[in-house]
Structure formats: structure tokens, C-alpha cells
C-alpha positions as CSV (number, residue, x, y, z in Angstrom):
1,X,-77.7,18.5,-91.2
2,X,-80.7,20.5,-89.9
3,X,-83.9,18.7,-90.9
4,X,-87.0,20.9,-91.3
5,X,-90.4,19.1,-91.5
6,X,-93.1,21.2,-93.0
7,X,-90.5,23.2,-94.9
8,X,-93.1,24.1,-97.5
9,X,-95.2,26.0,-95.1
10,X,-94.9,29.6,-93.9
11,X,-93.1,28.8,-90.7
12,X,-90.9,26.0,-92.1
13,X,-89.8,27.9,-95.1
14,X,-88.8,30.8,-92.8
15,X,-86.7,28.5,-90.8
16,X,-85.0,26.9,-93.6
17,X,-84.1,30.3,-95.1
18,X,-82.7,31.6,-91.7
19,X,-80.5,28.4,-91.4
20,X,-79.3,28.7,-95.1
21,X,-78.4,32.3,-94.4
22,X,-76.4,30.9,-91.4
23,X,-74.4,28.7,-93.8
24,X,-76.0,25.5,-92.5
25,X,-77.0,22.4,-94.5
26,X,-80.6,21.9,-94.5
27,X,-82.9,19.0,-95.5
28,X,-86.2,20.4,-96.3
29,X,-88.9,17.8,-95.8
30,X,-92.1,18.5,-97.8
31,X,-95.2,16.4,-98.5
32,X,-95.3,17.2,-102.2
33,X,-92.6,17.5,-104.9
34,X,-94.6,20.6,-106.0
35,X,-93.1,22.5,-102.9
36,X,-89.5,21.8,-103.7
37,X,-88.6,24.7,-106.2
38,X,-88.2,27.6,-103.7
39,X,-86.5,25.5,-101.2
40,X,-83.9,23.9,-103.8
41,X,-83.4,27.5,-105.0
42,X,-82.2,28.5,-101.5
43,X,-79.8,25.6,-101.5
44,X,-81.8,23.1,-99.4
45,X,-81.7,19.3,-100.0
46,X,-85.4,18.5,-100.5
47,X,-87.0,15.3,-99.3
48,X,-90.5,14.4,-100.0
49,X,-92.2,12.4,-97.1
50,X,-95.8,11.5,-96.1
51,X,-95.9,12.1,-92.2
52,X,-98.0,8.8,-92.0
53,X,-95.2,6.8,-93.5
54,X,-92.8,5.6,-90.8
55,X,-90.0,4.6,-93.2
56,X,-90.1,8.0,-95.1
57,X,-89.9,9.9,-91.9
58,X,-87.0,7.6,-90.8
59,X,-85.1,8.4,-94.0
60,X,-85.7,12.0,-93.6
61,X,-84.1,11.9,-90.2
62,X,-80.9,10.2,-91.3
63,X,-77.8,12.2,-90.3
64,X,-79.7,14.9,-88.6
65,X,-77.8,17.2,-86.0
66,X,-81.2,19.1,-85.2
67,X,-84.8,18.5,-86.2
68,X,-87.7,20.8,-86.4
69,X,-91.0,18.9,-86.4
70,X,-94.6,19.9,-86.6
71,X,-97.9,18.2,-86.9
72,X,-99.9,19.7,-89.7
73,X,-103.8,20.0,-89.4
74,X,-105.4,17.6,-92.1
75,X,-108.0,20.2,-93.2
76,X,-110.1,17.8,-95.3
77,X,-109.8,14.7,-93.3
78,X,-113.0,13.2,-91.7
79,X,-111.3,12.8,-88.3
80,X,-108.5,15.3,-88.2
81,X,-107.7,14.6,-84.4
82,X,-107.2,10.9,-85.1
83,X,-105.0,11.7,-88.3
84,X,-102.9,14.2,-86.2
85,X,-102.3,11.6,-83.6
86,X,-101.4,9.1,-86.0
87,X,-98.8,11.5,-87.7
88,X,-97.4,12.3,-84.2
89,X,-97.0,8.8,-83.2
90,X,-95.3,8.0,-86.5
91,X,-92.8,10.8,-86.1
92,X,-92.2,10.2,-82.4
93,X,-91.5,6.5,-83.0
94,X,-88.9,7.3,-85.7
95,X,-87.3,9.9,-83.4
96,X,-87.1,7.4,-80.3
97,X,-85.4,4.9,-82.8
98,X,-82.9,7.4,-84.0
99,X,-82.8,10.3,-81.8
100,X,-80.9,13.4,-83.2
101,X,-79.0,15.7,-80.7
102,X,-81.8,18.4,-80.6
103,X,-85.6,18.3,-81.5
104,X,-87.6,21.5,-81.6
105,X,-91.5,21.0,-82.0
106,X,-93.6,23.7,-83.2
107,X,-96.4,24.0,-80.7
108,X,-99.1,26.4,-79.6
109,X,-100.2,28.6,-76.9
110,X,-102.4,26.6,-74.5
111,X,-100.5,23.3,-75.1
112,X,-100.0,22.8,-71.4
113,X,-103.8,21.9,-71.1
114,X,-104.7,18.2,-71.6
115,X,-108.3,18.9,-72.5
116,X,-110.8,21.6,-73.1
117,X,-108.9,23.5,-75.9
118,X,-110.1,21.9,-79.0
119,X,-107.5,21.4,-81.6
120,X,-104.8,22.6,-79.2
121,X,-105.0,19.5,-77.2
122,X,-103.2,17.8,-80.1
123,X,-100.2,20.1,-79.5
124,X,-100.4,18.9,-75.7
125,X,-100.3,15.4,-77.1
126,X,-97.2,16.1,-79.3
127,X,-95.4,17.6,-76.4
128,X,-96.3,14.7,-74.1
129,X,-95.2,12.1,-76.5
130,X,-91.9,13.7,-77.5
131,X,-91.0,14.1,-73.8
132,X,-90.3,10.2,-74.0
133,X,-87.5,11.0,-76.6
134,X,-83.9,10.8,-75.3
135,X,-82.7,14.2,-76.7
136,X,-82.5,17.8,-76.1
137,X,-86.1,19.1,-76.5
138,X,-87.4,22.6,-77.3
139,X,-91.2,23.4,-77.5
140,X,-91.8,26.5,-79.4
141,X,-95.3,27.6,-78.6
142,X,-96.7,30.2,-81.0
143,X,-99.6,32.6,-80.6
144,X,-102.2,32.7,-83.3
145,X,-100.8,33.3,-86.7
146,X,-101.7,36.6,-88.4
147,X,-101.8,34.9,-91.7
148,X,-104.9,32.9,-90.7
149,X,-106.9,36.0,-91.4
150,X,-106.2,35.4,-95.1
151,X,-109.1,32.8,-95.1
152,X,-111.6,35.6,-94.4
153,X,-110.1,38.5,-96.3
154,X,-111.9,38.1,-99.5
155,X,-115.2,38.0,-97.6
156,X,-114.3,41.0,-95.6
157,X,-113.4,43.0,-98.8
158,X,-116.6,42.0,-100.6
159,X,-119.0,42.5,-97.7
160,X,-117.2,45.2,-95.8
161,X,-117.6,42.9,-92.6
162,X,-114.9,40.8,-90.9
163,X,-116.5,37.8,-89.1
164,X,-114.8,36.5,-86.1
165,X,-115.2,33.9,-83.4
166,X,-113.2,36.0,-80.9
167,X,-115.6,37.5,-78.4
168,X,-115.9,40.2,-77.3
169,X,-114.5,42.2,-80.3
170,X,-112.5,44.5,-78.2
171,X,-110.7,41.8,-76.4
172,X,-107.1,41.9,-77.1
173,X,-105.2,38.6,-77.7
174,X,-101.8,37.5,-78.8
175,X,-100.9,36.9,-82.4
176,X,-97.6,36.5,-84.3
177,X,-96.3,36.5,-87.9
178,X,-95.2,33.1,-89.3
179,X,-91.8,34.5,-90.4
180,X,-91.1,35.5,-86.9
181,X,-91.9,32.0,-85.6
182,X,-89.7,30.4,-88.4
183,X,-86.8,32.8,-87.6
184,X,-86.9,32.2,-83.9
185,X,-87.0,28.4,-84.4
186,X,-84.0,28.6,-86.5
187,X,-82.3,30.7,-83.8
188,X,-83.2,28.0,-81.2
189,X,-81.9,25.3,-83.2
190,X,-78.6,27.1,-83.8
191,X,-78.2,27.6,-79.9
192,X,-75.9,25.2,-78.7
193,X,-75.8,26.3,-75.0
194,X,-77.1,23.7,-72.6
195,X,-80.7,24.6,-71.7
196,X,-81.5,25.4,-68.0
197,X,-84.6,23.3,-68.1
198,X,-85.5,20.4,-70.2
199,X,-87.9,20.5,-72.2
200,X,-87.2,24.1,-72.9
201,X,-90.5,25.8,-73.4
202,X,-90.5,29.1,-75.4
203,X,-93.5,31.2,-76.4
204,X,-93.5,33.7,-79.1
205,X,-96.0,36.5,-80.0
206,X,-95.9,39.9,-81.7
207,X,-94.9,43.0,-79.5
208,X,-98.6,44.3,-79.4
209,X,-101.6,42.4,-78.7
210,X,-104.6,43.2,-80.9
211,X,-108.5,43.0,-81.1
212,X,-110.7,42.0,-83.8
213,X,-111.5,45.5,-84.2
214,X,-107.9,46.3,-84.7
215,X,-107.7,43.7,-87.5
216,X,-110.8,45.0,-89.2
217,X,-109.6,48.4,-89.2
218,X,-106.1,47.5,-90.5
219,X,-107.7,45.5,-93.3
220,X,-109.9,48.4,-94.3
221,X,-107.0,50.9,-94.2
222,X,-104.9,48.7,-96.4
223,X,-107.7,48.1,-98.9
224,X,-109.0,51.7,-98.8
225,X,-112.6,50.8,-97.8
226,X,-114.5,50.4,-94.5
227,X,-114.3,47.0,-92.9
228,X,-116.3,46.4,-89.8
229,X,-115.7,43.7,-87.2
230,X,-118.5,41.3,-86.6
231,X,-118.9,38.9,-83.7
232,X,-120.6,35.8,-85.3
233,X,-123.3,34.5,-82.8
234,X,-122.1,31.2,-81.2
235,X,-125.1,29.3,-82.7
236,X,-123.9,30.1,-86.0
237,X,-120.4,28.9,-85.6
238,X,-120.7,25.4,-87.0
239,X,-122.7,26.3,-90.0
240,X,-120.2,29.0,-90.8
241,X,-117.1,26.7,-90.5
242,X,-118.8,23.9,-92.4
243,X,-119.8,26.5,-95.2
244,X,-116.0,27.4,-95.3
245,X,-115.2,23.7,-96.2
246,X,-114.4,22.2,-92.8
247,X,-115.8,18.8,-91.8
248,X,-117.9,18.6,-88.7
249,X,-115.2,17.3,-86.4
250,X,-112.7,19.7,-87.5
251,X,-115.2,22.5,-87.1
252,X,-116.0,21.3,-83.5
253,X,-112.3,21.4,-82.7
254,X,-112.1,24.9,-83.9
255,X,-115.2,25.9,-81.9
256,X,-113.8,24.3,-78.6
257,X,-110.5,26.2,-79.1
258,X,-112.4,29.5,-79.4
259,X,-114.5,28.8,-76.5
260,X,-111.2,28.3,-74.5
261,X,-109.6,31.5,-76.1
262,X,-112.7,33.6,-75.2
263,X,-112.7,32.3,-71.6
264,X,-109.1,33.4,-71.3
265,X,-107.5,29.9,-71.1
266,X,-105.0,30.4,-74.1
267,X,-102.1,32.4,-73.2
268,X,-98.4,32.1,-72.1
269,X,-97.9,29.5,-69.4
270,X,-96.6,31.8,-66.6
271,X,-93.6,30.4,-64.7
272,X,-92.6,27.9,-67.3
273,X,-92.4,29.4,-70.7
274,X,-89.6,31.9,-71.8
275,X,-91.3,34.7,-73.5
276,X,-90.0,36.0,-76.9
277,X,-91.5,38.8,-79.3
278,X,-91.5,39.1,-82.9
279,X,-91.0,42.3,-84.7
280,X,-93.6,41.9,-87.4
281,X,-96.6,44.3,-87.0
282,X,-100.1,43.3,-87.6
283,X,-100.2,46.0,-90.5
284,X,-97.1,44.6,-92.1
285,X,-98.4,40.9,-92.0
286,X,-101.8,41.9,-93.4
287,X,-100.2,44.0,-96.3
288,X,-99.0,40.7,-97.7
289,X,-102.4,39.3,-97.5
290,X,-104.8,42.2,-98.6
291,X,-104.7,42.5,-102.5
292,X,-102.7,45.4,-103.7
293,X,-105.4,46.4,-106.1
294,X,-108.1,46.2,-103.5
295,X,-108.3,49.9,-103.2
296,X,-108.5,50.6,-106.9
297,X,-111.1,47.9,-107.5
298,X,-113.4,49.3,-104.9
């Protein structure tokens, strides 16, 4: 049994689908029964589990041959870092008690840094905690997800401006499509060859790095209207993120992350990480985000 935590998300759903296509039994773990439908349709066994509930996590792990785990960001929690650490501790405790033969943790570029990277320090924490589990470990570090731009696409289309915390606007940075992360995760879970190193660290990004200017141009081309990239002044970051619905502590974690990103601290860990590349282009990923009728409604 392959157990996929976060199977209702973009990456987890892609992993579950790839494993089902390979003919494997999959237990898809979701936080809400409302997410079960598409997973059940593809033949997954669906389990509902709150990642704060150790007993529920332990039940989801029963009989697992391999496990894909993640730590979701609690967007609306007053203290997201503390909530994430608690979910990590619960999952790691359950895995220590009943370790499956293989655990793959979804992580992020920059997870090797213990501090100074905002929300990415939580992925350092999950990697560190999992290193104490007696099992084969794979850390799959993904670049910034292309679908994250969906949060600002409506604003970009209505105002003709794409706001960004990436500075400078012409700086090229790694991104990746969620479906490519999920497909690679499934491939790594299916790989039964003994790893050369433990834990195995794998990084994944798209074949071409992009700038915010590229993102704005691509959105504009898909929508059939001009969209210009705009570097939001640093002093406006907090107010902008809070205006988007983030709590202050969550917003500051995002600010610290982008400060590290802009300083060049978020990238592949040279000499440690295997490098893989996803085939989905920025245009392909954004085509699924930009409304199909955007050009007609301009």
C-alpha cells in the first residue's frame, strides 16, 4: 500500500494518479471528506485524517509499503509556524512508532538552511525530524510552484499589473509545475533500487528558469491583454500580504522567504542534491490558471 498524505492537493493528487496508473494500491489521505470524490474515482482507498491527530495519522499509516508526507501551510492560523511544527511532530512520532520501508517527504528549495528563510525553515525542520526515523528516506525539494501565481492572476487581469515580491523583475528563478512534482514523487516511491546516500535528496524544477517579466508577459499573451510586471516596494509588502488575507505572522514568514530568495539563498544545494527537471512549461501551467474567456471579456 502506498500512502499519500495531502492527496487532495495538486501534488498529492498527481502522485496518487501516477501510482494508480502503475497498478499500485493507494491510500489517499485527505483532511476533508469533500476531497474524496476524484480520488475514489481513480481507485484510491480514501482516509480522512487531521494531521494534528496522532491516532488518525497512525491509522492512515497501517500496512504502508511507502509513504509520501508533507506539511501543509495553515494559511489562516494565527501562528502558522507553530501549527506546522506540531503537525510535523505528530507525523514523525507516528512514523517512528511504525516506520514503513520508504518515506518520501515533500520539501522545498532552501530546506538545508536552519534559519533566515522564513517559511522554508519549517521544511528544514521536517527534514531534520524525519532523519531520526529508521527507514529509507527521500527528500524531494521543489522549486516555487507555478500555480502559486493563481493568487494574483485576477488582480493582474483586472488592473493590467502583476505585483511581485521577486526583485529585481528580470532576475530568473526556478519554478516547477505541481503535476511534475507529483509525477516525480511517484517515480521515486516506485524506485526500489538502494539509494547511494541516505537520506536521498532530490531537487526538481522546470527546464527553463523564468523572471517575473516572463510571467507577466505569459499571462498577458494567454489573456489577450497587456500585463506589466510590478516590483512591490519592500515597505508595502506586509500591508499587501495582510490585505490578501494572511495573518501578520504568516506574512512575515513570506517576507523573510522572499528576502532570502532575492539575496540568492534559495536554490539547489550543490554537491548534495540530485537535479531533476519537469517538462511542463510556464505557459502550459498558466494556461490552466488564466480564465479561458479572459480575452473575450477584455
